[in-house]
C-alpha positions in Angstrom: 21.8 248.0 -2.2 24.6 246.9 -4.6 25.1 250.7 -4.9 25.5 251.2 -1.6 27.9 248.4 -1.9 29.9 249.7 -3.8 29.8 252.7 -3.2 31.2 251.9 -0.2 33.9 249.5 -1.4 35.5 252.8 -3.2 35.5 254.8 -0.1 37.1 252.4 1.3 40.0 251.9 -1.5 40.0 255.9 -1.9 41.1 256.0 1.9 43.7 253.1 1.4 44.8 255.0 -1.0 45.1 257.8 0.7 46.7 256.3 3.6 49.3 255.4 1.5 50.1 258.6 -0.1 51.2 260.3 2.8 54.1 257.5 3.2 55.5 257.7 0.2 55.9 260.9 0.6 58.2 260.9 3.0 61.3 262.2 3.0 64.3 259.8 2.3 67.0 259.7 5.2 67.4 260.5 8.8 65.3 262.6 11.2 67.4 265.3 13.8 67.4 263.2 16.4 68.2 259.3 14.6 71.8 261.7 13.1 72.3 263.6 17.0 71.9 259.3 17.8 74.1 258.3 15.5 76.7 261.1 16.1 76.8 260.3 20.3 77.1 257.2 19.5 79.6 257.2 17.0 81.8 259.5 19.2 81.0 257.4 22.4 82.4 254.6 20.1 85.6 256.6 19.8 86.5 258.2 22.9 86.3 255.0 24.4 89.3 253.8 22.0 91.3 256.7 23.1 90.5 255.8 26.6 91.3 252.5 26.2 94.7 253.5 24.3 95.8 255.7 27.1 94.5 254.4 30.0 97.6 253.5 32.0 100.0 256.8 30.3 100.5 258.9 33.6 100.3 261.8 31.9 103.0 263.7 35.0 105.3 261.2 34.3 105.1 261.6 31.0 105.5 265.2 31.5 108.7 264.5 33.5 110.2 262.9 30.6 110.0 265.5 28.1 111.2 268.0 30.8 114.1 266.2 31.8 114.6 265.9 27.4 114.4 269.3 26.7 116.6 269.8 29.3 119.3 266.6 27.9 119.0 268.9 24.6 120.2 272.7 25.7 122.9 270.8 28.1 124.2 269.6 24.7 123.6 272.4 22.9 126.0 274.1 25.6 128.5 271.6 24.9 128.5 272.3 21.3 128.7 276.0 22.0 131.7 275.2 23.7 133.3 273.0 21.4 132.1 275.5 18.8 134.2 278.6 20.9 136.8 276.1 21.4 137.2 275.7 17.5 136.7 278.7 17.0 139.8 280.0 18.8 142.0 277.2 17.3 140.9 278.1 13.6 141.6 282.2 14.7 145.6 281.4 16.6 146.0 279.5 13.4 144.9 282.1 11.0 147.0 284.5 13.0 150.3 282.3 12.0 149.4 282.1 8.8 149.0 285.8 8.6 152.2 285.9 10.8 154.4 283.9 7.8 153.1 285.7 5.0 153.9 289.2 6.6 157.1 287.4 7.7 157.6 286.1 3.8 156.8 289.8 2.7 159.8 291.4 4.4 162.3 289.2 3.0 
């Protein structure tokens, strides 16, 4: 009877070791489901931050402002182009006068 009790105790201790061994062998880290859950939570937090930041922005109004700014820049460029044209005309006149005076001096 003592032998039977010892065998039973040894059997349970072997079973206990068998139960703990697979837990110790488990791979460290996360399962794919856990990773997916963590990523989706992070994406949701970031999306919420961005939406909160830009919730009062009217996209149509913003686009209109951009269009107005672009047309203003084009108008300024046209004005500068005309200004450049006037400057070029004045430079041509000045160069023509200089050439005329040089020709008069060489003819004397």
